[in-house]
VOBA-1610 file (N, C-alpha, C; in pm, whole numbers, padded with zeros to 5 digits, always signed):
BEGIN
Met+01587-00927+01022Met+01460-00795+01037Met+01566-00658+00974Pro+01496-00623+00856Pro+01579-00532+00771Pro+01572-00380+00839Ser+01674-00309+00838Ser+01678-00210+00873Ser+01645-00092+00768Val+01536-00002+00764Val+01504+00055+00635Val+01520+00181+00654Leu+01521+00245+00779Leu+01578+00370+00782Leu+01681+00412+00922Ala+01733+00512+00903Ala+01809+00583+01046Ala+01756+00726+01041Ile+01709+00748+01167Ile+01703+00895+01224Ile+01725+00918+01332Asp+01827+01026+01324Asp+01914+01063+01446Asp+01982+00944+01524Gly+02064+00870+01444Gly+02090+00712+01509Gly+02013+00636+01571Leu+01883+00652+01520Leu+01821+00550+01599Leu+01751+00452+01457Arg+01785+00326+01414Arg+01748+00247+01331Arg+01597+00255+01342Val+01532+00221+01219Val+01395+00224+01214Val+01364+00058+01134Met+01322-00014+01187Met+01295-00181+01153Met+01196-00229+01120Ile+01159-00290+00995Ile+01087-00347+01005Ile+01091-00540+01010Tyr+01013-00620+01116Tyr+01063-00735+01136Tyr+00995-00839+01058Thr+01093-00910+01018Thr+00999-01026+00883Thr+00889-01108+00934His+00919-01130+01080His+00793-01253+01114His+00725-01134+01180Asp+00634-01061+01165Asp+00601-00981+01258Asp+00443-00964+01192His+00365-00874+01290His+00217-00896+01301His+00136-00777+01230Arg+00050-00768+01179Arg-00064-00629+01112Arg-00100-00584+01270Pro-00143-00410+01261Pro-00101-00363+01158Pro+00027-00338+01106Ala+00068-00246+01011Ala+00167-00232+00935Ala+00230-00119+01052His+00378-00168+01117His+00426-00068+01183His+00572-00055+01171Val+00643+00006+01232Val+00774-00029+01222Val+00837-00006+01410His+00977-00082+01403His+01023-00074+01531His+01120+00031+01518Val+01153+00103+01606Val+01260+00241+01627Val+01342+00213+01746Ile+01466+00158+01724Ile+01591+00097+01826Ile+01685+00217+01815Gly+01737+00218+01945Gly+01877+00287+01989Gly+01882+00337+02105Ser+02005+00348+02138Ser+02028+00468+02255Ser+01951+00341+02399Gly+01961+00297+02391Gly+01909+00188+02486Gly+01730+00228+02501Ala+01674+00233+02404Ala+01511+00264+02403Ala+01475+00180+02265Glu+01333+00156+02289Glu+01301+00122+02149Glu+01144+00159+02159Ala+01096+00196+02057Ala+00961+00203+02007Ala+00897+00160+01873Val+00769+00136+01913Val+00676+00104+01769Val+00590+00213+01774Phe+00572+00232+01617Phe+00461+00323+01570Phe+00442+00297+01489Val+00290+00281+01475Val+00206+00208+01356Val+00212+00306+01281Leu+00220+00293+01125Leu+00221+00343+01024Leu+00099+00407+00950Asn-00033+00331+00979Asn-00181+00397+00930Asn-00186+00407+00782Cys-00094+00273+00727Cys-00130+00273+00584Cys-00245+00346+00512Pro-00210+00366+00399Pro-00139+00416+00337Pro-00055+00548+00340His-00144+00619+00416His-00156+00751+00418His-00066+00809+00513Gly-00078+00737+00643Gly-00041+00783+00793Gly-00169+00860+00847Pro-00103+00933+00918Pro+00024+00964+00993Pro+00077+00868+01106Pro+00199+00860+01119Pro+00215+00730+01199Pro+00233+00776+01338Glu+00158+00652+01400Glu+00161+00711+01549Glu+00245+00603+01653Leu+00229+00656+01765Leu+00324+00600+01902Leu+00253+00481+01908Arg+00298+00353+01913Arg+00167+00241+02008Arg+00255+00233+02135Glu+00408+00219+02149Glu+00440+00181+02273Glu+00602+00211+02245Ser+00631+00249+02411Ser+00742+00317+02399Ser+00818+00272+02507Arg+00969+00247+02488Arg+01032+00201+02615Arg+01199+00245+02606Gly+01165+00373+02691Gly+01304+00435+02734Gly+01341+00550+02597Leu+01226+00595+02524Leu+01205+00717+02386Leu+01174+00833+02484Gln+01256+00903+02515Gln+01170+01022+02545Gln+01097+01121+02462Leu+01021+01152+02545Leu+00874+01238+02452Leu+00936+01313+02330Arg+01111+01421+02356Arg+01090+01479+02273Arg+01142+01432+02132Asp+01209+01279+02192Asp+01248+01199+02091Asp+01142+01127+02005Val+01028+01097+02093Val+00897+01042+01984Val+00880+01152+01903Lys+00851+01278+01926Lys+00801+01345+01846Lys+00866+01357+01744Ser+01030+01360+01735Ser+01124+01376+01627Ser+01081+01280+01532Val+01122+01143+01570Val+01067+01029+01533Val+00964+01068+01451Ile+00845+01083+01517Ile+00710+01072+01392Ile+00715+01192+01281Asp+00803+01296+01331Asp+00796+01441+01242Asp+00890+01339+01130Ala+01024+01310+01127Ala+01103+01219+01058Ala+01012+01117+00968Leu+00927+01007+01032Leu+00889+00917+00947Leu+00738+00958+00872Lys+00677+01100+00879Lys+00572+01124+00809Lys+00609+01133+00654Pro+00713+01201+00626Pro+00736+01207+00478Pro+00778+01067+00385Gln+00811+00929+00515Gln+00838+00834+00490Gln+00689+00740+00479Val+00611+00752+00523Val+00490+00661+00516Val+00503+00617+00410His+00487+00680+00310His+00468+00552+00127His+00557+00483+00131Leu+00684+00488+00157Leu+00812+00436+00144Leu+00793+00318+00245Leu+00757+00318+00355Leu+00760+00244+00451Leu+00625+00149+00458Cys+00507+00172+00396Cys+00424+00088+00375Cys+00437+00019+00242Ala+00498+00067+00132Ala+00530+00013+00054Ala+00616-00120+00066Glu+00736-00118+00154Glu+00836-00191+00220Glu+00779-00280+00292Trp+00673-00228+00408Trp+00633-00372+00459Trp+00521-00441+00382Arg+00445-00382+00251Arg+00383-00488+00163Arg+00480-00575+00116Arg+00631-00502+00062Arg+00728-00603+00033Arg+00757-00723+00065Ile+00776-00672+00224Ile+00816-00805+00320Ile+00702-00873+00346His+00612-00846+00354His+00487-00925+00413His+00372-00943+00355Gly+00376-00880+00238Gly+00246-00938+00123Gly+00154-00822+00156Arg+00042-00874+00041Arg-00034-00756+00122Arg-00171-00861+00207His-00152-00969+00238His-00231-01074+00334His-00232-01026+00460
//
């Protein structure tokens, strides 16, 4: 599971054997959240969270927004177009 980005000590990961839709797992500080990327243009949105505080969710979304194109390209590289 490649780590593709870091946000304030949280790892943004794309699991290699994962399902659609394109999404990232944000892990760290005893928490994990999943954000759907809404490729190709976003915006990313929270799908589920275990332990990530609401203020941190907003910060992660704000940090993911300008990276959506890069993250979508990385999802396609890992998973293909199908």
